[in-house]
C-alpha positions as CSV (number, residue, x, y, z in Angstrom):
1,M,58.9,77.8,2.3
2,A,58.6,74.7,3.0
3,A,60.0,72.7,0.0
4,N,63.2,75.1,1.2
5,V,63.4,73.5,4.5
6,A,63.0,69.6,3.5
7,S,66.2,70.5,0.9
8,R,68.6,72.4,3.9
9,M,67.4,69.1,6.5
10,R,67.6,66.6,3.8
11,P,71.7,66.0,4.8
12,A,71.0,66.0,8.6
13,A,68.5,63.3,7.8
14,V,70.5,61.0,5.3
15,L,73.5,61.3,7.6
16,P,72.4,58.8,10.0
17,P,71.2,56.1,8.8
18,L,74.4,56.3,6.6
19,V,76.4,55.6,9.9
20,F,74.4,53.6,10.7
21,V,74.8,51.1,7.6
22,V,78.1,51.5,7.5
23,G,78.4,51.3,11.7
24,C,76.8,47.9,11.3
25,A,79.1,46.8,8.8
26,V,82.6,47.4,10.7
27,Q,80.7,45.5,13.6
28,V,80.3,42.8,11.1
29,A,83.3,42.3,9.6
30,L,84.8,42.8,13.2
31,A,82.6,39.9,14.2
32,F,83.4,37.1,11.1
33,G,86.9,38.7,10.1
34,S,90.2,37.4,11.3
35,S,90.3,39.8,14.5
36,H,86.9,38.2,16.0
37,V,86.9,40.9,18.5
38,R,83.1,40.4,18.6
39,S,80.8,38.3,19.4
40,P,78.3,37.7,16.1
41,A,75.2,37.3,18.9
42,A,76.2,40.3,20.7
43,V,76.4,42.5,16.9
44,V,72.7,41.0,15.8
45,G,71.5,42.1,19.0
46,Q,73.3,45.6,19.4
47,A,71.6,46.5,15.4
48,I,68.2,45.2,16.5
49,L,68.4,47.1,19.5
50,I,69.6,50.4,18.1
51,G,68.3,50.3,14.3
52,I,64.7,50.6,16.3
53,P,64.8,54.6,16.6
54,V,67.0,54.5,13.1
55,A,64.5,53.5,11.5
56,V,61.4,55.5,13.7
57,G,63.6,58.6,13.0
58,C,63.9,57.9,8.7
59,L,59.6,57.3,9.1
60,L,59.4,60.7,11.3
61,W,61.4,62.5,8.3
62,A,59.3,60.5,5.4
63,R,56.2,62.1,7.6
64,A,57.8,65.7,8.1
65,P,60.6,66.7,6.2
66,G,60.8,69.7,7.3
67,S,60.8,68.9,10.7
68,P,64.7,68.6,12.9
69,V,62.7,65.5,15.3
70,G,63.2,63.3,12.8
71,P,67.3,63.3,12.1
72,A,67.9,64.0,16.1
73,L,65.9,60.3,17.2
74,S,67.7,59.1,14.0
75,W,70.9,59.6,15.3
76,V,69.7,58.2,19.0
77,G,70.3,54.9,17.4
78,A,73.1,56.2,14.8
79,A,75.6,57.6,17.0
80,P,75.8,54.2,18.9
81,A,76.2,52.7,15.9
82,G,79.5,54.8,14.4
83,V,80.7,54.2,18.6
84,F,80.4,50.4,18.7
85,A,82.5,50.5,15.8
86,I,85.4,52.7,16.4
87,E,85.9,50.4,20.0
88,G,85.8,47.2,17.9
89,W,88.3,48.9,15.5
90,G,90.7,50.9,18.2
91,A,90.7,46.9,19.8
92,T,92.1,45.4,17.3
93,A,95.2,46.7,17.9
94,A,95.5,44.5,20.4
95,T,94.6,41.5,18.5
96,A,97.3,39.6,15.7
97,Y,95.2,40.9,13.0
98,P,95.1,44.9,13.4
99,W,93.1,47.0,11.3
100,P,94.7,49.9,9.0
101,A,95.2,53.0,11.4
102,A,94.1,50.7,14.4
103,H,96.8,52.1,16.8
104,V,95.7,55.7,15.9
105,V,91.5,54.4,16.4
106,A,92.8,52.9,19.9
107,T,94.3,56.5,21.2
108,I,91.0,58.3,20.7
109,E,88.7,55.1,21.4
110,P,88.1,56.0,25.4
111,G,86.5,58.7,25.2
112,V,84.6,58.5,22.0
113,W,81.9,56.6,24.3
114,V,80.5,60.3,25.2
115,W,78.8,60.4,21.4
116,N,76.6,57.9,22.7
117,L,75.0,61.5,23.7
118,A,74.6,62.9,20.5
119,G,71.2,62.4,19.5
120,F,69.8,62.6,23.1
121,V,70.9,65.9,23.0
122,A,70.2,67.0,19.7
123,L,66.5,65.6,20.4
124,C,66.1,67.6,24.2
125,L,67.1,70.5,21.8
126,V,64.7,70.0,18.8
127,F,61.9,68.4,20.5
128,P,59.0,69.1,18.8
129,D,59.2,71.7,16.8
130,G,62.5,72.6,16.8
131,L,65.3,75.0,18.4
132,L,63.8,77.4,20.7
133,P,63.8,80.8,19.6
134,G,66.9,82.4,21.3
135,R,70.7,82.6,20.9
136,R,71.4,81.1,24.2
137,W,69.8,77.8,22.9
138,R,71.8,77.5,19.2
139,R,75.0,78.0,21.7
140,L,73.5,75.5,23.7
141,A,74.1,72.9,21.1
142,W,77.4,74.3,20.0
143,C,78.4,74.2,23.7
144,A,77.5,70.1,23.8
145,A,79.3,69.6,20.5
146,A,82.6,71.0,22.4
147,A,81.3,69.2,26.1
148,G,82.1,66.1,23.8
149,V,85.1,66.9,22.2
150,V,86.7,68.0,25.5
151,V,85.5,65.1,26.8
152,N,86.7,63.0,24.2
153,A,90.1,64.2,24.3
154,A,90.9,64.1,27.9
155,V,89.6,60.5,28.4
156,A,91.9,60.0,25.8
157,L,94.8,61.7,27.0
158,V,94.2,59.9,30.6
159,A,95.1,57.0,28.9
160,V,98.2,58.0,27.1
161,G,99.3,59.4,29.9
162,Q,98.4,57.3,33.1
163,V,101.7,56.0,35.6
164,G,101.8,53.0,37.2
165,G,98.1,52.7,35.6
166,R,96.6,55.7,37.3
167,P,96.2,59.1,35.8
168,R,98.1,62.0,36.4
169,P,96.8,64.6,38.7
170,A,96.3,67.4,36.4
171,L,94.9,65.2,34.0
172,A,92.4,63.8,36.4
173,A,91.3,67.4,37.0
174,I,91.0,68.5,33.3
175,V,88.4,64.8,33.1
176,F,86.7,65.9,36.2
177,A,85.8,69.1,35.0
178,S,85.2,68.3,31.3
179,F,82.4,65.4,33.0
180,G,80.8,68.5,35.5
181,G,81.1,70.3,32.0
182,L,79.4,67.6,30.2
183,L,76.9,67.5,33.0
184,V,75.7,70.7,33.1
185,V,75.1,70.5,29.1
186,L,72.9,67.1,29.5
187,C,71.2,69.0,32.6
188,S,70.7,72.2,30.3
189,A,69.5,70.2,27.1
190,V,66.5,68.6,29.9
191,A,65.9,72.1,31.2
192,S,65.0,72.9,27.3
193,I,62.2,70.6,27.2
194,V,61.1,72.0,30.9
195,V,60.8,75.7,29.0
196,R,59.4,74.6,26.3
197,Y,56.8,72.4,28.4
198,R,56.3,75.8,30.3
199,R,55.1,78.0,27.4
200,G,53.9,75.4,25.7
201,N,49.9,75.0,24.9
202,T,47.8,71.9,26.3
203,I,49.2,69.4,22.9
204,V,52.0,70.4,23.4
205,R,52.5,69.7,27.4
206,Q,51.3,66.2,26.6
207,Q,53.8,65.7,24.0
208,L,56.7,66.7,26.5
209,R,55.6,64.6,29.7
210,W,56.9,61.4,28.2
211,L,60.0,62.6,26.6
212,I,60.7,64.5,30.3
213,L,59.8,61.4,32.0
214,G,62.5,59.4,29.8
215,A,65.3,62.1,29.3
216,G,65.2,63.1,33.0
217,T,66.6,59.4,33.7
218,V,69.6,60.1,31.2
219,P,71.8,62.4,33.3
220,V,70.5,60.9,36.3
221,L,72.1,57.3,35.1
222,L,74.9,58.6,33.6
223,A,75.9,60.3,36.9
224,A,75.4,57.3,39.0
225,G,77.3,54.9,36.2
226,W,81.0,56.9,36.7
227,V,80.2,56.8,40.7
228,A,79.8,53.2,40.1
229,E,82.8,52.7,37.7
230,S,85.2,54.8,40.6
231,L,84.1,52.4,42.9
232,G,85.1,49.3,41.0
233,A,82.3,48.1,39.0
234,S,83.1,46.9,35.3
235,T,82.1,49.3,32.7
236,S,78.9,47.2,30.7
237,F,77.6,47.2,34.4
238,A,78.1,50.7,35.4
239,Y,76.4,52.3,32.7
240,A,74.1,49.5,31.7
241,G,70.6,51.7,32.9
242,F,72.3,54.8,31.1
243,I,72.0,52.7,27.5
244,I,69.1,51.7,27.9
245,A,67.7,55.1,29.5
246,M,69.2,56.5,25.9
247,V,67.9,54.0,23.2
248,I,65.2,52.6,24.5
249,L,63.3,55.1,27.4
250,V,63.9,57.9,25.4
251,P,62.8,56.9,22.0
252,A,59.5,54.8,23.4
253,S,58.5,58.7,25.4
254,V,59.0,60.2,21.8
255,A,57.1,57.4,20.2
256,V,54.6,58.0,22.9
257,A,54.3,61.6,22.1
258,V,54.2,61.0,18.4
259,L,51.8,58.1,18.5
260,R,49.5,59.4,21.1
261,Y,49.5,62.7,21.2
262,D,48.3,64.7,17.9
263,L,52.1,64.6,15.9
264,Y,53.2,64.0,12.2
265,D,50.0,61.8,11.3
266,I,52.6,59.0,12.0
267,D,49.8,56.3,13.2
268,R,48.3,55.3,10.0
269,L,51.6,55.3,7.7
270,L,53.4,53.0,10.7
271,G,50.2,50.7,10.8
272,S,50.1,50.6,7.1
273,T,54.0,49.8,6.5
274,I,53.6,47.4,10.1
275,A,50.3,45.9,8.3
276,W,51.9,45.8,4.4
277,L,55.1,44.2,6.3
278,L,53.3,41.5,8.2
279,T,51.1,40.7,5.0
280,S,54.1,40.3,2.7
281,L,56.1,38.3,5.6
282,A,52.9,35.8,6.2
283,S,52.2,35.5,2.0
284,A,55.6,34.3,1.6
285,A,55.2,31.8,4.5
286,V,52.0,30.7,2.4
287,F,53.5,30.8,-0.8
288,A,55.9,28.3,0.3
289,A,54.6,26.0,2.3
290,L,52.0,25.5,-0.7
291,V,55.0,25.3,-2.9
292,F,56.4,22.6,-0.8
293,V,53.0,20.6,-0.5
294,A,52.5,20.7,-3.7
295,T,56.1,19.8,-4.7
296,E,55.5,16.9,-2.8
297,A,52.3,15.7,-3.9
298,I,52.8,16.3,-7.7
299,G,56.5,16.6,-7.9
300,A,59.6,18.8,-8.0
301,N,59.2,18.7,-11.9
302,S,55.9,19.8,-12.2
303,P,55.2,23.7,-13.1
304,L,51.7,23.1,-11.7
305,S,53.0,23.4,-7.9
306,L,54.0,26.6,-8.8
307,I,51.3,28.2,-10.5
308,G,49.1,26.4,-7.7
309,A,50.9,27.9,-5.1
310,T,50.6,31.1,-6.9
311,F,47.1,30.9,-7.8
312,V,46.2,30.2,-4.0
313,A,49.0,32.7,-2.5
314,A,47.1,35.7,-4.8
315,I,43.6,34.4,-3.5
316,I,44.0,34.8,-0.1
317,L,46.6,37.5,-0.1
318,L,43.6,40.5,-0.1
319,P,41.3,39.2,2.6
320,L,44.8,38.2,4.2
321,H,45.6,42.0,4.3
322,R,42.2,43.3,5.3
323,S,42.6,41.0,8.5
324,I,46.2,42.1,9.3
325,S,45.7,45.8,8.8
326,N,42.3,45.3,11.1
327,V,44.5,44.1,13.8
328,V,47.4,46.1,13.4
329,G,44.9,49.3,13.3
330,R,44.0,48.2,16.7
331,L,47.3,47.7,18.3
332,V,48.8,51.0,16.5
333,D,46.2,53.3,15.7
334,H,42.7,52.1,18.6
335,E,41.7,55.5,18.7
336,R,40.8,55.6,14.3
337,T,39.8,52.0,14.8
338,V,37.4,53.0,17.4
339,I,36.3,56.0,16.1
340,L,35.7,54.6,12.3
341,A,33.7,51.5,14.2
342,R,31.4,53.7,16.0
343,V,30.7,55.8,12.5
344,Q,30.2,52.2,10.4
345,S,27.5,51.1,12.9
346,F,25.6,54.5,12.8
347,V,25.7,54.3,9.4
348,R,24.3,50.6,9.1
349,Q,21.7,51.6,11.6
350,V,20.8,54.7,9.0
351,R,20.6,52.2,6.2
352,D,18.6,50.0,8.7
353,G,16.2,53.2,9.4
354,E,17.1,52.5,12.8
355,M,18.4,56.3,13.0
356,Q,17.8,59.1,11.3
357,P,20.6,60.5,9.3
358,E,19.8,63.8,10.5
359,A,21.7,62.9,13.9
360,T,25.0,62.2,11.8
361,E,26.3,66.2,13.6
362,A,25.5,64.7,17.0
363,V,27.6,61.1,16.4
364,M,30.2,63.3,15.0
365,R,30.8,65.6,17.7
366,S,30.8,62.6,20.1
367,V,33.5,59.8,18.3
368,L,35.4,63.2,17.8
369,A,35.0,64.8,21.6
370,D,33.9,68.6,20.1
371,P,30.8,69.3,21.4
372,G,31.7,72.7,19.0
373,L,31.8,70.7,15.8
374,R,29.2,71.8,13.1
375,L,28.0,69.8,10.5
376,L,27.1,71.7,7.5
377,V,25.9,71.4,3.4
378,R,25.4,73.7,0.9
379,P,21.9,73.4,-0.7
380,P,22.0,72.7,-4.4
381,G,21.5,75.7,-6.3
382,D,22.2,77.8,-4.1
383,P,25.1,80.8,-4.9
384,A,28.5,79.6,-3.5
385,G,29.1,80.2,0.1
386,S,26.0,79.4,1.5
387,Y,25.5,76.5,4.2
388,V,22.8,74.8,5.8
389,D,22.8,73.1,9.5
390,L,21.0,69.5,8.8
391,A,17.7,70.9,9.9
392,G,17.8,73.0,6.9
393,N,18.4,76.6,8.7
394,A,21.1,79.2,7.0
395,V,24.3,79.4,9.0
396,T,26.9,82.0,8.4
397,V,30.4,80.3,9.0
398,P,32.7,82.4,11.0
399,S,36.2,83.5,8.8
400,G,38.6,82.3,11.1
401,A,37.0,79.0,11.5
402,T,38.9,75.6,10.7
403,R,36.8,73.8,7.8
404,V,36.9,70.3,6.4
405,P,35.6,70.3,3.2
406,L,33.6,67.7,1.6
407,M,34.1,67.1,-2.2
408,T,31.9,65.1,-4.4
409,G,34.2,65.0,-7.0
410,T,35.5,68.9,-7.6
411,T,32.4,70.5,-6.0
412,E,32.2,71.3,-2.5
413,V,28.8,69.9,-1.2
414,G,29.3,70.8,3.0
415,I,32.3,71.5,5.3
416,V,33.1,70.5,9.0
417,V,33.5,73.0,11.1
418,L,35.8,72.0,14.3
419,G,35.0,73.7,17.4
420,A,38.3,73.1,19.1
421,P,40.5,72.0,16.3
422,T,43.7,70.1,16.2
423,A,45.7,68.2,13.4
424,R,45.1,65.2,15.1
425,R,41.3,66.2,15.0
426,I,41.2,67.3,11.4
427,R,42.9,64.2,10.2
428,R,40.5,62.0,12.0
429,A,37.2,64.7,11.0
430,R,38.3,63.9,7.3
431,D,38.1,59.9,8.0
432,V,34.9,59.9,9.9
433,A,32.8,62.4,7.0
434,L,34.5,59.9,4.5
435,Q,32.4,57.0,6.5
436,A,29.6,59.2,7.0
437,R,29.1,60.0,3.6
438,L,26.2,58.0,3.0
439,P,24.1,59.6,5.4
440,I,25.4,63.0,5.0
441,E,23.7,62.9,1.1
442,V,20.9,61.2,2.5
443,S,20.8,64.6,5.1
444,R,21.6,67.0,2.0
445,L,18.6,65.2,-0.6
446,R,16.5,65.7,2.6
447,I,16.8,69.0,2.9
448,E,16.7,69.5,-1.1
449,L,13.0,67.9,-1.2
450,R,11.7,69.3,2.2
451,A,12.3,73.0,0.2
452,A,11.0,71.8,-3.0
453,L,7.9,71.1,-0.8
454,Q,7.6,74.0,1.1
455,D,8.0,76.0,-2.5
456,A,5.3,73.5,-3.6
457,Q,2.8,74.8,-0.8
458,S,3.9,78.2,-0.7
459,S,3.2,77.9,-5.0
460,R,-0.3,76.2,-3.8
461,A,-1.0,78.9,-1.5
462,R,-0.3,81.8,-3.7
463,L,-2.4,80.4,-6.5
464,A,-5.2,80.0,-3.9
465,L,-5.4,83.3,-2.4
466,A,-5.2,84.5,-6.5
467,T,-7.7,82.4,-7.3
468,A,-10.1,83.3,-4.0
469,A,-9.5,86.9,-5.3
470,E,-10.3,86.4,-8.8
471,R,-13.5,84.9,-7.7
472,H,-14.6,87.5,-5.4
473,R,-13.8,90.1,-8.1
474,L,-15.6,87.9,-10.6
475,A,-18.9,87.6,-8.1
476,R,-18.9,91.4,-7.2
477,D,-18.3,92.3,-10.9
478,L,-21.7,89.8,-11.6
479,H,-23.5,91.4,-8.9
480,D,-22.6,94.6,-9.2
481,G,-22.9,94.8,-13.3
482,A,-24.8,92.3,-15.3
483,Q,-27.3,91.4,-12.5
484,Q,-27.7,95.2,-12.1
485,Q,-27.9,95.6,-15.6
486,I,-30.7,92.5,-16.5
487,I,-32.7,94.0,-13.2
488,A,-32.5,97.4,-14.9
489,V,-33.9,96.1,-18.0
490,G,-37.0,93.8,-17.0
491,M,-38.1,96.8,-14.7
492,R,-38.2,98.8,-18.0
493,L,-40.0,96.0,-19.8
494,R,-42.5,96.0,-17.0
495,S,-43.1,99.2,-17.3
496,V,-44.1,99.1,-20.7
497,Q,-45.7,95.9,-20.3
498,R,-48.3,98.3,-17.7
499,A,-48.7,100.4,-20.7
500,L,-50.4,97.8,-22.9
501,D,-53.8,96.3,-23.8
502,P,-53.7,92.6,-21.5
503,A,-55.4,91.3,-24.4
504,Q,-52.3,92.6,-26.8
505,R,-50.1,89.6,-27.9
506,A,-47.3,91.9,-26.9
507,Y,-48.2,92.2,-23.7
508,D,-47.8,88.2,-23.3
509,D,-44.5,88.4,-25.2
510,L,-43.0,91.1,-22.1
511,E,-44.6,88.6,-20.0
512,A,-42.5,85.9,-21.0
513,A,-39.2,88.3,-21.3
514,V,-39.5,89.5,-17.9
515,I,-39.6,86.1,-16.6
516,A,-36.9,85.1,-19.1
517,L,-34.6,87.8,-17.5
518,T,-35.6,86.4,-13.9
519,D,-34.7,83.2,-14.0
520,T,-31.4,84.5,-15.4
521,V,-30.8,86.9,-12.4
522,A,-31.8,83.9,-10.1
523,D,-29.2,81.6,-12.5
524,L,-26.2,84.1,-11.9
525,R,-26.9,84.6,-7.8
526,R,-26.4,81.1,-8.0
527,L,-23.5,81.4,-10.0
528,A,-21.9,84.2,-7.8
529,Y,-22.7,82.6,-4.4
530,G,-21.0,79.0,-5.7
531,L,-17.6,81.4,-6.5
532,R,-18.0,82.8,-3.0
533,P,-20.2,82.3,-0.3
534,S,-22.4,85.4,0.5
535,R,-22.9,84.6,3.7
536,L,-19.3,85.6,4.5
537,E,-20.1,89.1,4.3
538,D,-21.0,88.6,8.1
539,G,-18.0,86.5,8.9
540,L,-17.3,83.0,9.2
541,A,-18.7,82.3,12.4
542,A,-22.1,83.9,11.2
543,A,-21.8,81.7,8.4
544,L,-21.3,79.1,9.9
545,V,-24.2,79.3,12.4
546,A,-26.3,80.1,9.5
547,L,-25.3,76.9,7.9
548,A,-26.2,75.1,10.6
549,A,-29.3,76.6,11.2
550,D,-30.4,75.0,7.6
551,S,-29.5,71.7,8.5
552,P,-32.7,69.4,9.4
553,V,-30.5,67.8,11.9
554,P,-29.4,69.5,15.0
555,V,-26.1,70.4,14.9
556,N,-23.8,72.2,18.0
557,M,-21.5,74.8,17.0
558,T,-18.7,75.8,19.0
559,V,-16.7,78.5,16.2
560,A,-14.4,81.4,17.9
561,D,-14.0,84.2,16.6
562,I,-11.6,84.3,14.1
563,E,-9.7,86.9,11.9
564,T,-7.7,85.4,8.8
565,T,-7.8,86.2,5.3
566,E,-11.2,85.6,2.9
567,V,-9.2,82.5,1.4
568,I,-8.9,80.6,4.5
569,A,-12.2,81.5,5.9
570,T,-13.7,80.3,2.2
571,T,-11.8,77.2,2.9
572,V,-13.5,76.6,6.0
573,Y,-16.6,76.9,5.3
574,F,-16.3,74.7,2.5
575,V,-14.7,72.1,4.3
576,V,-17.3,72.1,7.3
577,T,-20.6,72.0,4.0
578,E,-19.6,69.0,2.3
579,A,-18.6,67.4,6.2
580,L,-22.6,67.8,7.0
581,T,-23.4,67.1,3.2
582,N,-21.6,63.5,3.9
583,A,-22.7,63.4,7.4
584,L,-26.8,64.1,6.4
585,K,-26.5,61.6,3.1
586,H,-24.1,59.1,3.5
587,A,-23.7,58.7,7.8
588,H,-27.7,59.1,8.7
589,A,-26.7,60.7,11.9
590,T,-28.8,62.2,13.8
591,A,-26.4,65.0,15.8
592,I,-23.7,66.4,14.4
593,Q,-21.1,68.3,16.6
594,V,-18.4,71.2,14.5
595,D,-15.8,72.8,16.3
596,V,-13.5,75.5,15.2
597,E,-10.5,77.2,16.8
598,Q,-7.9,79.2,16.4
599,R,-4.4,77.9,18.5
600,G,-1.4,80.2,17.8
601,E,-1.4,80.5,14.2
602,T,-3.0,77.5,13.1
603,I,-7.1,77.7,12.7
604,H,-8.2,73.8,13.9
605,V,-12.0,72.2,12.6
606,E,-13.6,68.7,13.9
607,V,-16.6,67.9,12.6
608,S,-18.3,64.7,14.4
609,D,-21.5,62.7,14.0
610,D,-23.1,59.4,14.9
611,G,-23.6,57.7,12.2
612,I,-22.8,54.7,11.1
613,G,-19.2,55.5,10.2
614,G,-17.2,53.5,7.4
615,A,-16.5,56.5,5.4
616,R,-13.6,56.9,3.1
617,T,-11.5,59.1,1.2
618,G,-13.7,59.2,-1.8
619,F,-17.4,60.3,-0.1
620,G,-16.7,63.8,-1.3
621,L,-13.7,64.0,0.7
622,T,-10.9,64.5,-2.3
623,S,-12.0,68.0,-3.5
624,V,-12.0,68.4,0.5
625,R,-8.5,67.5,0.8
626,D,-7.4,68.9,-2.1
627,R,-8.7,72.5,-1.3
628,I,-6.9,72.0,2.2
629,S,-4.0,70.7,0.9
630,S,-3.8,73.9,-1.5
631,V,-3.5,76.7,1.2
632,G,-0.8,74.5,3.4
633,G,-3.2,72.2,5.7
634,E,-4.1,68.7,6.7
635,L,-6.9,66.4,7.0
636,S,-7.3,63.4,8.6
637,L,-10.4,60.8,9.4
638,V,-11.3,58.4,11.8
639,S,-14.3,56.4,11.0
640,T,-14.8,53.4,12.8
641,V,-17.9,51.2,11.2
642,G,-20.6,51.6,13.8
643,A,-18.6,54.6,15.8
644,G,-19.6,57.8,14.0
645,T,-17.2,59.5,12.0
646,L,-14.4,62.4,13.2
647,I,-13.5,64.7,10.2
648,K,-9.9,66.9,11.6
649,V,-8.7,70.1,9.8
650,R,-5.5,72.0,10.4
651,I,-4.9,74.9,8.6
C-alpha cells in the first residue's frame, strides 16, 4: 500500500525541482544573455533563497515518499522560480533582443505573481499528514487553483485594457473581486490549519503551532502589499514582507515542526547529510592546501606531491568526519546528542563499577522522559514470549504495548516497552538501547547467574532433606531392627548360660558372646546417634539445653521454641555442638553464650565466647559452613585475637 502511494506521488515530487532547475536556468540565461534583463547577483541571491525550501522538500520526500508535505514544500520555492523566469522572459519584449514569444508571455506576465502562492496554499492544506477528510477541503484545493487562474487573467486583462494609464471601471471591478476571492481562499487555507489543530492530538498541535504562526502572516502581508501599492509604493517595497514571510517564515516553521516535533525522522538524515557535505568540503580544502604546499616544496612535476597530499587527506578524513558529525549533531539534533552522551556516561560508570547495570531502566526512563518505560529481557532457555524485569521477576507484556526489540543477530534477547509511545521516542529508544547494550547484557547474565545459584541452592536443600530423611530411616531401622534382634539374641544366650555350670567352658564362651553382643549394641547406638541425635526427639530447645548441661564450662543458653523441619533442627544442633567443641578445645573459654531465635522465616543462631580469639575457618568450621550452605544458610565469623569469638548463622 505504501509503495503504491509513493509511486503515485512520484510525479508530484519530481515536478517542483524540475521547475526550479528550469526557472534558474532561464534566470541565468536572462542575466548573461544579450538581453541583460536580470542582474547576476540578484539571480544568485534569488536561487539561494528559494532553493532552500526546494532542497528541504526533496529531503522530506526522500524520507517519507508517501507524504505530500515534501512536494508541497518544494513548490514554495519552485513556484517563485517559475514566476521569476516568466517575468524575465516577458521583460525581454521591451529589449532589442526579445526572446521567442516574448510578447505573448508579456501579456500574461503582469498577473503571474499569483502563482507564488501555490506552494503556500498546498502546504497549508496538506501539512502534516495530507488533506483533511471531507469534500469541502478537496473543493478548496480546486478553488485555490481556479482563483489563481482568475487573478492571473484579470490582471492581464487590466494591463491590456488600460485607457490613459488607468484601468477601465469594469475590469477594475473584476480585479477587486478576484483579489477578494483570492484572499478568501488564502484565509480558508490558513483556517484548515486551525481546524486540523483543534482536531489533532498533542503532538499534532505542537507541529502546527509554528506553521500557524508563519502562515497567518502571509494573507495579512499580502493585503498590506495591495494597500501599499495602491498608495503609490513600489512593487518591490510593497510585497517584500509578503515574499519574506512566504519563502522564509513558512519553510522555517515547517523545518521547526519537522526537526523538533517528531516528524519524518528528518533530523538524523539532515545531520548526516550536512556532516558529510562539510567533511567533503573540508577534505577538499585540506587536499588542495597540501597539494599546493607540496608542489611549492617538491616541485610541480613530482608525483610525490599528489601522493603525499592524498595520503595525509585519507588519514585525517575519518577523525575530521567524526568531529564535524559531533558538532553538527549538537546543532541539528541537539536532543539526540545529549541523550546519547548521558547514556554513554552511564555505560562508563557501569564499566568502572560506579553504577549497577540494573539501573539501566531508570536511566532510559529519565533520558526518554517516559516514566512508564519498561526494560525486559528474555531469560536464556525460557519459552518464547517469556520476559522478566532486571530483578528477575516474571512480567506479562500487554498485547497492545509498543515494543522496541533488542536483537543479538536474529535472536530477540529483550524488549523496551514504551509507556508513552511516539515516533520520535521509538527512534530514541532504539538509539539508547544500542548504546546501553553492555549494561543490558550484563543485567541479563546476572539474572541467569542468580537463577542458576537459586537452582543450585534448591537442589542442595532437596539433597539435604533427602539425606536427613534417609538418616532418620536408617537410625530407626538400626534401633527397631538390628539392635532389638541382637538384644533378643543376647537375652537367649544369657538364659542358656544360667542353665550351665559356671565351671564348664561353655559357660565362659557364652559370657564372651554376650559381652561381644553388648559391645555391638553400644556401637550401633553410637552409629545411630551420629546419624541423628536422639536428643532431638524431645525438640530442638530441649536438645540444646541438654547439650549445654554436659559442658564443663558455663553456657548461658537462650533458645526460643522453634517449629522447623527436621533437617534444619539437625543442622542447628550440629552447628551449636561444633561451636561449643571449638570453644572448649581451642579458645580456652570460661563462659559461652548461645542465642537461638526465629525472625520471620529465618532462624538466627549466635554463639560467642570469651576465649583467646583468632579463630579461622579451618578450626572445624569448614564442615559446618558446608552443612549450613546445603540448606541455603549463611555463616559469618568474627574472632579478634584476645577478644573472643562470635559465630553468626542465618538459615
